[in-house]
C-alpha positions as CSV (number, residue, x, y, z in Angstrom):
1,M,37.3,170.3,55.2
2,S,34.4,170.9,52.4
3,N,32.4,174.4,53.2
4,V,29.5,172.6,51.1
5,V,26.1,171.6,53.0
6,V,24.6,168.7,51.4
7,L,20.7,168.4,52.5
8,D,18.4,166.0,51.1
9,N,15.3,167.5,52.0
10,G,12.8,164.5,51.9
11,G,9.1,164.3,52.7
12,G,9.9,161.7,55.4
13,L,13.6,161.8,56.1
14,M,16.0,164.5,56.3
15,K,19.6,163.7,55.3
16,A,21.9,166.5,56.1
17,G,26.1,166.2,56.2
18,I,29.3,167.8,54.6
19,G,30.0,167.2,50.9
20,G,32.8,164.8,50.1
21,E,32.0,162.5,53.1
22,R,30.8,159.2,52.8
23,D,27.4,159.3,55.0
24,P,25.4,162.2,56.3
25,T,25.6,163.3,60.1
26,A,22.0,163.4,60.8
27,V,19.5,161.1,59.3
28,V,16.2,162.7,60.8
29,P,12.9,162.8,60.4
30,N,11.3,165.8,58.9
31,C,8.6,166.6,61.2
32,T,7.9,167.7,64.8
33,A,5.7,165.6,67.5
34,R,4.0,166.3,70.9
35,P,3.5,163.4,73.1
36,L,0.4,163.2,75.1
37,S,2.3,163.5,78.1
38,S,3.9,166.6,77.2
39,K,3.5,170.3,75.8
40,K,7.0,170.5,74.2
41,W,7.2,170.0,70.5
42,L,10.1,167.4,69.8
43,V,12.0,168.1,66.6
44,A,13.9,166.1,64.2
45,D,16.6,164.0,66.3
46,Q,14.7,164.3,69.7
47,L,11.9,161.9,67.9
48,L,14.5,158.8,68.1
49,S,15.4,159.6,71.7
50,P,14.4,155.8,72.8
51,T,12.9,157.3,76.4
52,E,10.2,159.2,74.2
53,D,7.1,157.9,74.2
54,L,5.7,158.9,71.2
55,T,2.2,156.8,71.3
56,S,-0.8,159.2,70.0
57,A,1.8,161.8,69.6
58,T,0.3,164.9,67.4
59,L,2.5,165.3,64.6
60,R,3.3,168.3,61.9
61,R,5.1,167.9,58.5
62,P,6.3,170.9,56.6
63,F,5.4,168.5,53.3
64,D,2.2,167.6,52.3
65,R,1.4,165.3,49.3
66,G,5.1,165.9,48.2
67,H,5.0,169.7,48.2
68,L,6.4,172.1,50.7
69,T,3.4,173.7,52.2
70,N,4.7,175.1,55.8
71,P,8.1,176.9,54.9
72,D,8.1,178.1,58.7
73,L,8.1,174.8,60.1
74,Q,10.9,173.7,57.6
75,S,12.8,176.6,58.2
76,T,12.5,175.6,62.2
77,L,13.8,172.1,61.5
78,W,16.9,173.0,59.3
79,A,17.9,175.9,61.9
80,H,17.9,172.9,64.5
81,I,20.0,170.8,62.0
82,F,22.6,173.2,61.3
83,A,22.9,174.5,64.7
84,N,22.8,171.3,67.0
85,L,23.3,168.1,64.6
86,L,26.0,169.7,61.8
87,K,27.5,172.7,63.9
88,I,28.0,175.1,61.0
89,S,27.5,178.6,60.2
90,P,25.3,179.0,57.0
91,S,26.8,182.2,56.0
92,Q,30.2,180.7,55.6
93,C,28.6,177.6,53.7
94,S,27.2,176.6,50.2
95,L,24.3,174.6,49.9
96,L,23.6,171.7,47.9
97,L,19.8,171.0,48.0
98,T,17.6,168.0,46.8
99,E,14.1,169.1,45.6
100,P,11.2,167.2,44.2
101,L,11.0,167.0,40.5
102,F,8.1,169.7,39.0
103,T,8.3,171.7,42.0
104,L,5.9,174.7,41.7
105,P,7.3,178.1,41.0
106,S,5.9,179.9,44.0
107,I,7.3,176.9,46.2
108,Q,10.9,177.2,44.7
109,R,10.7,181.2,45.6
110,S,9.9,180.3,49.3
111,V,12.8,178.0,49.2
112,D,15.2,180.2,48.0
113,E,14.1,183.0,50.5
114,L,14.7,180.3,53.2
115,V,17.9,179.9,51.7
116,F,19.3,183.0,51.0
117,E,17.3,185.7,53.3
118,E,16.9,183.6,56.2
119,F,20.0,181.7,56.6
120,N,22.2,183.7,54.1
121,F,24.3,180.7,52.9
122,K,27.0,181.7,50.0
123,A,25.7,179.8,47.2
124,L,22.6,177.3,46.5
125,F,22.6,174.3,44.0
126,V,19.3,172.9,43.5
127,A,19.1,169.0,42.2
128,D,16.7,166.4,41.4
129,S,17.0,162.9,43.3
130,P,17.4,160.8,40.0
131,S,20.3,162.6,38.5
132,L,22.3,162.4,41.9
133,V,21.2,158.3,42.1
134,H,22.6,158.1,38.6
135,L,25.8,159.8,39.4
136,Y,26.6,157.8,42.3
137,E,26.0,154.7,40.6
138,A,27.9,155.5,37.7
139,S,30.8,156.4,39.9
140,R,30.4,153.3,41.9
141,R,30.5,151.0,39.0
142,P,33.0,152.8,36.5
143,Y,32.7,149.8,34.0
144,G,29.3,149.2,34.1
145,L,26.7,149.8,31.8
146,V,25.2,153.2,33.4
147,S,28.8,154.9,33.6
148,K,29.4,153.7,30.0
149,A,26.1,154.6,28.5
150,Q,25.6,157.4,30.7
151,C,21.8,156.5,30.9
152,S,19.9,154.8,33.3
153,L,15.7,154.8,34.6
154,V,15.7,155.5,38.2
155,V,12.5,154.3,40.0
156,D,12.6,156.8,43.1
157,S,9.8,155.3,45.5
158,G,9.9,157.7,48.9
159,F,7.5,159.2,51.2
160,S,5.0,161.1,49.3
161,F,5.3,159.5,45.8
162,T,6.8,157.2,43.4
163,H,8.6,158.4,40.1
164,A,10.0,156.6,37.1
165,A,12.6,159.1,35.5
166,P,14.7,158.6,32.7
167,V,18.4,160.0,33.1
168,F,20.8,160.9,30.5
169,Q,24.1,162.4,30.8
170,N,23.7,163.3,34.4
171,F,20.3,165.4,33.3
172,T,16.7,163.8,34.2
173,L,14.8,163.8,31.1
174,N,11.7,165.7,32.4
175,Y,9.3,164.7,29.5
176,G,9.8,161.3,30.2
177,V,9.1,161.3,33.9
178,K,5.8,159.2,35.2
179,R,4.7,159.7,38.8
180,L,2.7,157.5,40.7
181,D,1.0,159.4,43.6
182,L,1.8,156.7,46.1
183,G,4.6,156.6,48.6
184,G,5.5,155.1,52.2
185,K,3.0,157.7,53.7
186,A,0.1,156.2,51.7
187,L,1.1,152.7,52.6
188,T,1.2,153.6,56.0
189,N,-2.1,155.1,56.1
190,Y,-3.8,152.3,54.6
191,L,-2.4,149.7,56.9
192,K,-3.5,151.9,60.0
193,E,-7.2,151.6,58.3
194,L,-6.6,147.6,58.1
195,V,-5.5,147.2,61.4
196,S,-8.0,149.6,62.9
197,Y,-11.0,147.9,61.3
198,R,-10.0,144.5,62.1
199,S,-7.9,144.7,65.4
200,V,-7.3,147.8,67.4
201,N,-7.7,151.5,66.6
202,V,-4.5,152.9,65.6
203,M,-5.5,155.7,63.1
204,D,-3.6,158.2,65.5
205,E,-0.1,155.9,65.8
206,S,1.6,157.0,62.6
207,F,5.3,156.0,64.3
208,I,4.3,152.8,65.7
209,I,2.4,151.7,62.4
210,D,5.4,153.1,60.4
211,D,7.5,150.5,62.5
212,V,5.3,147.4,61.6
213,K,5.1,148.1,58.1
214,E,8.9,148.1,58.0
215,K,9.4,145.0,60.4
216,L,6.5,143.2,59.0
217,C,5.1,144.1,55.3
218,F,7.1,142.2,52.1
219,V,5.9,142.2,48.4
220,S,4.2,139.0,47.6
221,L,5.3,136.7,44.7
222,D,2.3,135.1,44.1
223,V,-1.1,137.5,45.5
224,D,-3.5,134.3,45.1
225,R,-1.7,131.8,46.6
226,D,-0.8,133.6,49.3
227,L,-4.5,135.1,49.9
228,Q,-5.3,131.4,50.2
229,I,-2.7,130.7,52.6
230,A,-3.4,133.6,55.0
231,R,-7.2,132.5,55.5
232,R,-5.8,129.1,57.2
233,R,-5.7,128.8,61.1
234,G,-3.2,127.9,63.6
235,K,0.3,127.2,62.7
236,T,-0.4,126.4,58.7
237,N,-1.0,130.1,58.3
238,L,2.8,130.9,57.5
239,F,1.8,134.7,57.5
240,R,0.4,135.4,61.0
241,C,2.6,137.2,63.5
242,T,2.1,139.4,66.3
243,Y,3.0,142.9,67.1
244,V,3.0,144.4,70.5
245,L,2.2,147.6,71.4
246,P,4.0,150.1,73.9
247,D,2.5,150.2,77.1
248,G,4.3,153.4,78.2
249,I,5.6,151.7,81.4
250,T,8.0,148.8,80.5
251,H,8.5,149.8,76.7
252,T,8.1,152.9,74.9
253,R,8.6,151.5,71.5
254,G,6.2,148.7,69.6
255,Y,8.1,145.4,68.8
256,V,7.6,141.7,66.8
257,K,6.6,139.3,69.7
258,D,8.4,136.6,67.7
259,P,11.0,137.8,64.9
260,E,11.1,134.1,63.7
261,E,7.4,133.6,63.4
262,A,7.7,136.5,61.1
263,K,9.9,135.3,58.9
264,R,8.3,132.2,58.0
265,Y,6.9,133.3,54.8
266,M,10.3,133.2,53.6
267,G,10.3,129.5,53.6
268,L,7.7,129.1,50.8
269,D,8.9,127.8,47.7
270,D,8.8,129.8,44.6
271,G,6.0,128.5,42.5
272,A,4.6,126.1,44.9
273,S,1.2,124.8,44.4
274,L,-1.3,124.9,47.1
275,D,-1.6,121.3,47.0
276,S,2.0,120.6,47.8
277,L,1.9,123.4,50.6
278,E,-1.2,121.7,52.2
279,K,0.5,118.4,52.2
280,D,4.0,119.6,53.7
281,E,1.9,121.4,56.4
282,T,-0.2,118.4,57.3
283,D,2.9,116.4,57.9
284,R,4.5,118.9,59.7
285,A,1.2,119.3,61.8
286,D,1.0,115.5,62.4
287,I,4.5,116.0,63.9
288,I,4.1,119.0,66.1
289,G,0.5,117.8,67.1
290,K,-2.8,119.0,66.9
291,P,-2.8,122.7,64.8
292,E,-4.0,125.1,67.7
293,D,-7.3,127.0,66.9
294,R,-7.0,130.5,65.7
295,R,-6.0,132.8,68.2
296,T,-8.0,135.3,69.4
297,I,-6.4,138.8,70.0
298,D,-6.0,139.6,73.9
299,L,-6.8,143.0,73.9
300,S,-5.8,143.3,77.4
301,K,-2.1,142.4,76.4
302,N,-2.2,145.5,73.9
303,E,-1.3,143.5,70.8
304,F,-2.5,142.6,67.4
305,S,-2.1,139.8,64.9
306,M,-1.1,140.4,61.2
307,T,-2.1,137.8,58.2
308,N,-2.8,139.1,54.8
309,E,-2.2,142.9,55.4
310,R,1.7,142.2,55.4
311,F,1.6,141.8,51.6
312,I,-1.8,143.6,50.7
313,V,-0.2,147.0,51.8
314,P,2.4,147.0,49.3
315,E,0.6,145.4,46.7
316,M,-0.9,148.8,46.4
317,L,2.4,150.1,44.3
318,F,1.7,147.0,42.0
319,R,-2.2,147.5,41.8
320,P,-3.5,150.7,42.6
321,A,-6.7,150.1,40.8
322,D,-7.6,147.7,43.2
323,L,-8.2,150.4,45.6
324,G,-10.0,152.7,43.5
325,M,-7.1,154.6,42.5
326,N,-7.5,155.6,38.8
327,Q,-3.7,154.9,38.2
328,A,-1.1,152.4,36.3
329,G,1.0,150.3,38.4
330,L,4.6,151.0,38.8
331,A,5.7,148.4,36.3
332,E,3.3,150.5,33.4
333,C,4.7,153.5,35.1
334,I,8.2,152.4,33.7
335,V,7.0,151.3,30.4
336,R,5.5,154.5,29.9
337,A,8.5,156.5,31.0
338,V,10.6,154.2,28.9
339,N,8.3,155.0,25.8
340,S,8.5,158.6,26.2
341,C,12.1,158.7,25.1
342,H,14.0,158.0,21.9
343,P,13.7,154.6,20.6
344,Y,17.5,154.2,20.9
345,L,17.5,154.6,24.5
346,H,14.7,152.0,25.2
347,P,17.4,148.5,25.5
348,I,19.7,150.7,27.5
349,L,17.0,151.9,29.8
350,Y,15.4,148.5,30.5
351,Q,18.8,147.1,31.4
352,S,19.6,149.9,34.0
353,I,16.7,150.1,36.0
354,I,17.9,151.5,39.4
355,L,15.8,151.2,42.8
356,T,16.3,154.0,45.4
357,G,14.1,155.4,48.2
358,G,12.5,153.7,51.4
359,S,9.7,152.0,49.7
360,T,11.7,149.9,47.6
361,L,13.2,148.2,51.0
362,F,10.2,145.8,51.0
363,P,11.5,142.1,50.6
364,Q,11.1,140.7,47.3
365,F,10.4,144.2,45.9
366,A,12.8,143.9,42.7
367,E,12.1,140.4,42.0
368,R,7.9,141.2,42.1
369,L,8.8,144.4,39.6
370,E,10.7,142.2,37.2
371,R,7.9,139.5,36.8
372,E,5.4,142.5,36.4
373,L,7.7,143.9,33.8
374,R,8.7,141.1,31.8
375,P,5.4,140.8,29.8
376,L,5.2,144.3,29.2
377,V,8.6,144.6,27.6
378,P,9.7,143.6,23.8
379,D,11.5,140.2,24.1
380,A,14.5,141.6,22.3
381,Y,15.3,143.6,25.3
382,E,16.8,142.5,28.4
383,V,15.3,143.6,31.7
384,K,17.6,144.2,34.6
385,I,17.0,145.6,37.8
386,S,19.3,146.7,40.6
387,S,18.9,148.0,44.0
388,Q,21.2,150.8,45.6
389,E,23.1,149.6,48.3
390,D,21.4,151.7,50.8
391,P,18.2,152.8,49.0
392,I,17.8,155.8,51.9
393,L,21.3,157.3,51.5
394,G,21.7,156.8,47.8
395,V,20.4,160.4,46.8
396,W,22.6,162.1,49.4
397,R,25.8,160.0,48.5
398,G,25.5,161.6,45.1
399,G,24.8,164.8,46.5
400,S,28.2,164.7,48.5
401,L,29.9,163.5,45.5
402,L,28.6,166.2,43.6
403,A,29.8,168.7,46.0
404,S,33.1,167.6,46.3
405,S,33.9,168.0,42.4
406,P,36.1,170.9,41.5
407,D,33.5,172.3,39.3
408,F,30.8,172.7,42.1
409,E,31.0,176.4,42.7
410,T,30.8,177.6,39.2
411,M,27.5,175.7,38.9
412,C,26.0,177.4,41.9
413,V,24.2,180.7,41.9
414,T,25.4,182.9,44.8
415,K,23.6,185.2,47.0
416,A,25.0,188.2,44.9
417,E,23.3,187.0,41.8
418,Y,20.0,186.0,43.4
419,E,19.7,189.7,44.7
420,E,20.4,191.2,41.7
421,L,18.4,188.8,39.3
422,G,15.7,187.2,41.8
423,S,14.6,183.6,42.0
424,A,13.0,182.8,38.7
425,R,16.2,183.8,36.5
426,C,18.6,182.3,38.9
427,R,16.6,178.8,38.8
428,K,17.1,178.8,35.1
429,R,20.7,177.5,35.9
430,F,19.8,174.2,37.2
431,F,17.6,173.3,33.8
432,R,14.9,172.6,35.9
């Protein structure tokens, strides 16, 4: 059994396990929470218990805007994972840790102190997400373009932000990386504001609105058309669906009232005009009967309806300027990242775009990105976008693969080297 612990320390989720295995032992929230009905803070996997009522729970996270701001809290969470979930002794193990790109030196020092001085790991290797994603995809398809050219463009849309990062021969080209300050947390907060303004006050319900976002939101392929459809009343509105909030008695988790109703948008024909849609829906209404009037929300039932919020929220990633953010959309970020690299790499990068991170899981995400990207890319270049088989676990699996390689120990910084040379000198080994 390998004695390398692989820890993908994301802002939203921590993925932890032993190097060489296919899947992590634990995938848990990187936060603590205290429910209203309790004085006890729940940690990591305890938050996933179906019996816990997390309505209006108080949240504390070690990460803020993608940076580790509370090392003490992170230490508590790691201690819980190592002792209770992995059941390992850190002093007998090496650690492969993922870290966000462009981490500040002061934060790097704090992390090194945690690893070597508090947990006493034997050795440490620090990797960034894009290089691990590239490594995993290259090994998964040994005869594919990513493996043969040893070059790819990784689009990592996670909890705190989104990166478009060119990778060449397993090294992330830092000068080509472009960042979009939008991730899962910003999308959840925007959805909170929309629902609170239009229906029910959910500003304190982070866990519930995360669930709503994951189950009901999708990326629109034609925003103007879908906004028109979302204005309709009754059954002709293909986007209207209802989410039931937990009541704390019969159920402690929220749920979609009618899952089939939530999937009706998938029946929309790509490129269908509004006139043809209206005719189809009129015919359908004649068969069904008189279309029901716009439903009023019954607040006593603790539920709310959603229409255009379902696709307006993920739209932020493609058009942040519409919300007053002075940033380029995701497609433009990718073009800028590619243009920062040598012209010889451009055609290969456009052909090997890899999507990873939880925020790429929205239905129709890859298709919409390709449509946005195609007009910005020279006609001579082919655009090919692939999603990982599991965008949440992809980085961890790349780390597990690296940790099981025979050269891994020689790449690490040992505790003795850290004590002799200090954090700054040791970090130079990781080419960051």
